[in-house]
C-alpha positions as CSV (number, residue, x, y, z in Angstrom):
1,X,5.4,44.0,28.7
2,X,8.9,44.9,29.7
3,X,9.7,46.0,33.2
4,X,13.1,47.2,34.3
5,X,14.8,45.5,31.4
6,X,13.2,42.1,32.2
7,X,10.3,40.5,30.5
8,X,7.0,40.2,32.3
9,X,4.6,37.7,30.8
10,X,0.9,37.8,31.3
11,X,-1.5,40.4,32.3
12,X,-1.1,42.5,35.4
13,X,-4.0,44.1,37.1
14,X,-4.6,45.8,40.5
15,X,-5.9,43.6,43.3
16,X,-8.9,44.9,45.0
17,X,-9.5,43.7,48.6
18,X,-13.0,43.8,50.1
19,X,-14.6,45.1,46.9
20,X,-18.4,45.4,46.7
21,X,-20.1,42.4,45.2
22,X,-20.9,44.1,41.9
23,X,-17.2,44.6,41.3
24,X,-16.4,40.9,41.0
25,X,-18.3,40.1,37.8
26,X,-16.5,42.9,36.0
27,X,-13.1,41.4,36.9
28,X,-13.8,38.2,35.1
29,X,-11.4,37.8,32.2
30,X,-12.8,36.1,29.1
31,X,-10.4,33.9,27.2
32,X,-8.6,35.8,24.5
33,X,-8.8,34.8,20.9
34,X,-5.8,33.6,19.0
35,X,-5.8,37.0,17.1
36,X,-5.8,38.8,20.5
37,X,-2.8,36.8,21.6
38,X,-1.1,37.5,18.3
39,X,-1.7,41.2,18.7
40,X,-0.1,41.0,22.2
41,X,2.9,39.3,20.8
42,X,3.2,41.8,17.9
43,X,3.1,44.7,20.5
44,X,5.7,43.0,22.7
45,X,8.0,42.4,19.7
46,X,7.6,46.0,18.5
47,X,8.6,47.2,22.0
48,X,11.8,45.2,21.8
49,X,13.1,46.8,18.7
50,X,16.1,45.0,17.3
51,X,16.4,41.3,16.5
52,X,18.9,40.6,19.1
53,X,16.4,41.6,21.8
54,X,13.6,39.7,20.1
55,X,15.6,36.5,19.9
56,X,16.6,36.9,23.5
57,X,12.9,37.4,24.4
58,X,12.0,34.2,22.4
59,X,14.6,32.3,24.4
60,X,13.2,33.7,27.6
61,X,9.7,32.4,26.6
62,X,11.2,28.9,26.3
63,X,12.6,29.2,29.9
64,X,9.0,29.7,31.1
65,X,7.8,26.3,29.6
66,X,6.6,23.7,32.1
67,X,9.0,20.8,32.2
68,X,7.9,18.0,29.9
69,X,7.6,14.7,31.8
70,X,10.2,12.1,30.8
71,X,7.4,9.7,29.7
72,X,6.6,12.2,26.9
73,X,10.1,12.4,25.6
74,X,9.7,9.6,23.1
75,X,10.3,9.3,19.4
76,X,6.6,9.5,18.5
77,X,6.4,13.0,20.1
78,X,9.5,14.3,18.3
79,X,8.9,17.0,15.6
80,X,10.7,16.0,12.5
81,X,12.4,18.6,10.4
82,X,13.8,20.6,13.4
83,X,17.5,21.4,13.7
84,X,17.2,20.3,17.4
85,X,15.2,17.8,19.2
86,X,11.7,19.1,19.8
87,X,9.0,17.1,21.6
88,X,5.3,18.1,21.2
89,X,2.5,16.4,23.0
90,X,-1.2,17.3,22.5
91,X,-4.0,16.7,25.0
92,X,-7.7,17.1,24.0
93,X,-10.0,18.1,26.8
94,X,-13.3,20.0,27.0
95,X,-13.3,20.8,23.3
96,X,-9.8,22.4,23.4
97,X,-6.3,21.2,22.5
98,X,-3.6,21.8,25.1
99,X,0.0,21.4,24.0
100,X,3.1,20.5,26.1
101,X,6.5,20.8,24.6
102,X,10.2,20.9,25.1
103,X,13.5,21.1,23.2
104,X,17.2,20.6,23.9
105,X,17.9,23.9,22.1
106,X,17.2,27.3,23.7
107,X,16.0,28.9,20.4
108,X,13.8,25.9,19.4
109,X,12.4,25.8,22.9
110,X,11.6,29.5,22.6
111,X,10.0,29.0,19.2
112,X,7.8,26.2,20.5
113,X,6.9,28.3,23.6
114,X,5.8,31.1,21.3
115,X,3.6,28.7,19.3
116,X,2.1,27.2,22.4
117,X,1.2,30.7,23.6
118,X,-0.7,31.1,20.3
119,X,-2.2,27.7,20.0
120,X,-2.6,26.0,23.3
121,X,-6.0,25.8,24.9
122,X,-7.8,26.5,21.6
123,X,-10.6,24.7,19.8
124,X,-9.4,22.7,16.8
125,X,-11.5,24.8,14.4
126,X,-9.8,28.0,15.7
127,X,-6.3,26.5,15.2
128,X,-7.2,25.4,11.6
129,X,-8.7,28.8,10.7
130,X,-5.6,30.7,11.9
131,X,-3.1,31.7,9.2
132,X,0.2,30.8,10.9
133,X,2.4,31.9,8.1
134,X,0.9,35.4,8.1
135,X,1.1,35.5,11.9
136,X,4.8,34.6,12.0
137,X,5.5,37.1,9.2
138,X,3.8,39.8,11.3
139,X,6.2,39.0,14.0
140,X,9.1,38.8,11.5
141,X,10.3,35.6,13.1
142,X,11.1,33.5,10.0
143,X,13.4,36.3,8.7
144,X,15.3,36.4,12.0
145,X,16.0,32.6,11.9
146,X,18.4,30.5,9.9
147,X,16.7,28.6,7.0
148,X,17.0,25.4,9.0
149,X,15.4,26.9,12.2
150,X,12.6,28.5,10.0
151,X,11.9,25.1,8.5
152,X,11.8,23.7,12.0
153,X,9.3,26.4,13.0
154,X,7.1,25.4,10.1
155,X,7.3,21.7,11.1
156,X,6.2,22.7,14.6
157,X,3.2,24.5,13.2
158,X,2.5,21.5,10.9
159,X,2.3,19.2,13.9
160,X,0.0,21.5,15.8
161,X,-2.3,21.8,12.8
162,X,-2.2,18.0,12.3
163,X,-3.3,17.5,15.9
164,X,-6.2,19.9,15.3
165,X,-7.1,18.3,12.0
166,X,-7.2,14.8,13.6
167,X,-9.9,16.0,16.0
168,X,-11.9,18.4,13.8
Protein backbone atom coordinates (compact mmCIF):
# COMPACT_ATOMS: atom_id res chain seq x y z
CA UNK A 1 0.00 0.00 0.00
CA UNK A 2 1.31 3.48 -0.76
CA UNK A 3 0.48 6.41 1.46
CA UNK A 4 1.58 9.98 0.68
CA UNK A 5 4.36 8.76 -1.59
CA UNK A 6 5.77 6.54 1.17
CA UNK A 7 5.44 2.81 1.45
CA UNK A 8 3.35 1.35 4.20
CA UNK A 9 4.00 -2.32 4.82
CA UNK A 10 1.52 -4.57 6.49
CA UNK A 11 -2.21 -4.54 6.90
CA UNK A 12 -4.01 -1.59 8.38
CA UNK A 13 -7.33 -1.97 10.13
CA UNK A 14 -9.48 0.25 12.30
CA UNK A 15 -9.08 -0.17 16.03
CA UNK A 16 -12.28 -0.74 17.95
CA UNK A 17 -12.30 0.17 21.63
CA UNK A 18 -14.83 -1.41 24.03
CA UNK A 19 -16.24 -3.67 21.33
CA UNK A 20 -18.85 -6.27 22.26
CA UNK A 21 -17.40 -9.70 22.97
CA UNK A 22 -18.72 -11.25 19.77
CA UNK A 23 -16.71 -8.73 17.72
CA UNK A 24 -13.30 -10.00 18.88
CA UNK A 25 -13.36 -13.45 17.27
CA UNK A 26 -14.10 -11.87 13.88
CA UNK A 27 -10.97 -9.70 14.19
CA UNK A 28 -8.67 -12.72 14.34
CA UNK A 29 -6.41 -12.78 11.31
CA UNK A 30 -5.54 -16.18 9.93
CA UNK A 31 -2.03 -16.60 8.57
CA UNK A 32 -1.96 -15.90 4.87
CA UNK A 33 -0.74 -18.45 2.41
CA UNK A 34 2.34 -17.92 0.33
CA UNK A 35 0.05 -17.33 -2.67
CA UNK A 36 -1.84 -14.62 -0.74
CA UNK A 37 1.45 -12.91 0.07
CA UNK A 38 2.49 -13.12 -3.58
CA UNK A 39 -0.84 -11.59 -4.64
CA UNK A 40 -0.24 -8.69 -2.20
CA UNK A 41 3.23 -8.15 -3.64
CA UNK A 42 1.94 -8.24 -7.22
CA UNK A 43 -0.68 -5.64 -6.32
CA UNK A 44 1.93 -3.44 -4.64
CA UNK A 45 4.27 -3.73 -7.63
CA UNK A 46 1.43 -2.92 -10.05
CA UNK A 47 0.60 0.23 -8.11
CA UNK A 48 4.17 1.41 -8.37
CA UNK A 49 4.23 1.39 -12.16
CA UNK A 50 7.75 1.93 -13.51
CA UNK A 51 10.83 -0.06 -12.59
CA UNK A 52 12.61 2.80 -10.93
CA UNK A 53 9.81 2.98 -8.34
CA UNK A 54 9.74 -0.81 -7.99
CA UNK A 55 13.47 -1.09 -7.36
CA UNK A 56 13.20 1.77 -4.87
CA UNK A 57 10.42 -0.17 -3.13
CA UNK A 58 12.56 -3.32 -3.01
CA UNK A 59 15.38 -1.29 -1.43
CA UNK A 60 12.90 0.07 1.12
CA UNK A 61 11.86 -3.51 1.98
CA UNK A 62 15.49 -4.20 2.82
CA UNK A 63 15.59 -1.25 5.18
CA UNK A 64 12.80 -2.90 7.19
CA UNK A 65 14.77 -6.10 7.88
CA UNK A 66 15.63 -6.82 11.49
CA UNK A 67 19.38 -6.46 12.06
CA UNK A 68 21.21 -9.77 11.77
CA UNK A 69 23.24 -10.56 14.90
CA UNK A 70 27.01 -10.51 14.37
CA UNK A 71 27.20 -14.13 15.51
CA UNK A 72 25.21 -15.09 12.35
CA UNK A 73 27.46 -13.14 9.96
CA UNK A 74 29.70 -16.12 9.33
CA UNK A 75 30.94 -17.85 6.21
CA UNK A 76 28.57 -20.83 6.56
CA UNK A 77 25.56 -18.46 6.38
CA UNK A 78 26.74 -16.64 3.26
CA UNK A 79 24.77 -17.25 0.07
CA UNK A 80 27.19 -18.13 -2.70
CA UNK A 81 26.52 -16.82 -6.18
CA UNK A 82 25.48 -13.32 -5.07
CA UNK A 83 27.15 -10.16 -6.34
CA UNK A 84 27.20 -8.85 -2.77
CA UNK A 85 27.62 -10.49 0.60
CA UNK A 86 24.29 -11.99 1.66
CA UNK A 87 23.81 -13.90 4.89
CA UNK A 88 20.81 -16.20 5.34
CA UNK A 89 19.99 -18.04 8.56
CA UNK A 90 17.12 -20.46 9.04
CA UNK A 91 15.39 -21.41 12.26
CA UNK A 92 12.89 -24.28 12.49
CA UNK A 93 10.27 -23.96 15.21
CA UNK A 94 6.74 -25.30 15.59
CA UNK A 95 6.72 -26.85 12.13
CA UNK A 96 7.70 -23.62 10.37
CA UNK A 97 10.89 -22.16 8.98
CA UNK A 98 11.81 -18.64 9.97
CA UNK A 99 14.54 -16.88 8.05
CA UNK A 100 16.84 -14.06 9.11
CA UNK A 101 19.01 -12.30 6.57
CA UNK A 102 21.14 -9.32 5.75
CA UNK A 103 23.38 -7.98 2.99
CA UNK A 104 25.97 -5.30 2.50
CA UNK A 105 24.18 -4.16 -0.67
CA UNK A 106 20.90 -2.23 -0.67
CA UNK A 107 19.48 -4.08 -3.69
CA UNK A 108 20.51 -7.53 -2.45
CA UNK A 109 19.14 -6.70 1.00
CA UNK A 110 15.85 -5.67 -0.61
CA UNK A 111 15.73 -8.85 -2.69
CA UNK A 112 16.27 -11.06 0.34
CA UNK A 113 13.68 -9.05 2.31
CA UNK A 114 11.15 -9.69 -0.47
CA UNK A 115 11.95 -13.41 -0.37
CA UNK A 116 11.64 -13.49 3.41
CA UNK A 117 8.22 -11.88 3.11
CA UNK A 118 7.21 -14.77 0.86
CA UNK A 119 8.96 -17.65 2.61
CA UNK A 120 9.51 -16.90 6.29
CA UNK A 121 7.17 -18.52 8.83
CA UNK A 122 6.09 -21.21 6.34
CA UNK A 123 5.97 -24.97 6.58
CA UNK A 124 8.73 -26.68 4.60
CA UNK A 125 6.15 -28.42 2.39
CA UNK A 126 4.58 -25.06 1.47
CA UNK A 127 8.00 -23.65 0.56
CA UNK A 128 8.83 -26.65 -1.62
CA UNK A 129 5.45 -26.60 -3.37
CA UNK A 130 5.78 -22.93 -4.30
CA UNK A 131 7.02 -22.10 -7.82
CA UNK A 132 9.51 -19.32 -7.07
CA UNK A 133 10.50 -18.80 -10.71
CA UNK A 134 6.88 -18.19 -11.76
CA UNK A 135 6.33 -15.94 -8.73
CA UNK A 136 9.37 -13.78 -9.45
CA UNK A 137 8.35 -13.62 -13.12
CA UNK A 138 4.89 -12.38 -12.05
CA UNK A 139 6.64 -9.59 -10.19
CA UNK A 140 8.91 -8.99 -13.16
CA UNK A 141 11.85 -8.81 -10.82
CA UNK A 142 14.44 -10.89 -12.74
CA UNK A 143 13.96 -8.70 -15.82
CA UNK A 144 14.65 -5.54 -13.81
CA UNK A 145 17.93 -6.84 -12.39
CA UNK A 146 21.32 -7.31 -13.94
CA UNK A 147 22.17 -10.89 -14.87
CA UNK A 148 24.50 -11.15 -11.86
CA UNK A 149 21.82 -9.87 -9.43
CA UNK A 150 19.20 -12.18 -10.98
CA UNK A 151 21.60 -15.11 -10.47
CA UNK A 152 22.05 -14.00 -6.86
CA UNK A 153 18.28 -13.93 -6.41
CA UNK A 154 18.11 -17.51 -7.72
CA UNK A 155 20.89 -18.50 -5.28
CA UNK A 156 18.89 -17.01 -2.40
CA UNK A 157 15.81 -19.01 -3.43
CA UNK A 158 17.98 -22.11 -3.72
CA UNK A 159 19.24 -21.71 -0.15
CA UNK A 160 15.69 -21.24 1.15
CA UNK A 161 14.51 -24.34 -0.69
CA UNK A 162 17.53 -26.32 0.56
CA UNK A 163 16.66 -25.41 4.15
CA UNK A 164 13.09 -26.61 3.57
CA UNK A 165 14.26 -29.80 1.86
CA UNK A 166 16.61 -30.61 4.74
CA UNK A 167 13.63 -30.66 7.10
CA UNK A 168 10.88 -32.10 4.88
